[in-house]
C-alpha positions in Angstrom: 3.7 -4.4 3.4 1.5 -3.3 0.4 -1.6 -5.3 -0.5 -3.2 -5.4 -3.9 -6.5 -7.1 -4.8 -9.1 -7.3 -7.4 -11.5 -7.9 -4.6 -10.7 -4.7 -2.7 -14.3 -4.4 -1.3 -13.6 -7.5 0.8 -10.3 -6.2 2.2 -11.7 -2.7 2.6 -14.4 -4.2 4.9 -11.5 -5.4 7.1 -9.7 -2.1 6.9 -6.7 -3.9 5.2 -5.4 -4.7 8.7 -3.3 -1.6 8.8 -1.5 -2.2 5.5 -1.6 0.0 2.4 -4.2 -1.4 -0.1 -3.8 -0.7 -3.8 -7.0 -1.5 -5.7 -6.9 -3.0 -9.2 -6.7 -1.6 -11.8 -3.7 0.5 -10.7 -1.1 2.4 -12.7 2.7 1.9 -12.5 2.9 5.4 -11.2 0.4 4.7 -8.4 2.2 1.5 -7.4 5.6 3.3 -7.4 4.2 6.0 -5.2 2.8 3.5 -2.7 6.0 1.5 -2.6 8.1 4.6 -2.0 5.8 5.6 0.9 6.0 2.1 2.4 9.8 2.1 2.1 9.9 5.5 3.8 7.7 4.2 6.7 10.0 1.2 7.1 13.2 3.3 7.6 14.4 4.3 11.0 13.6 8.0 11.7 17.3 8.9 11.7 17.6 7.9 8.0 14.5 10.0 6.8 
């Protein structure tokens, strides 16, 4: 799961509950990188 917020200071105080947090404003490149990383973490280790 990837979280995004314009109120990142509020989520950052809660440590984003273990999820990746993308703070606005973000670029398409940054979002793509975070989504790739999240997809990799979600795959079983044999597929990596």
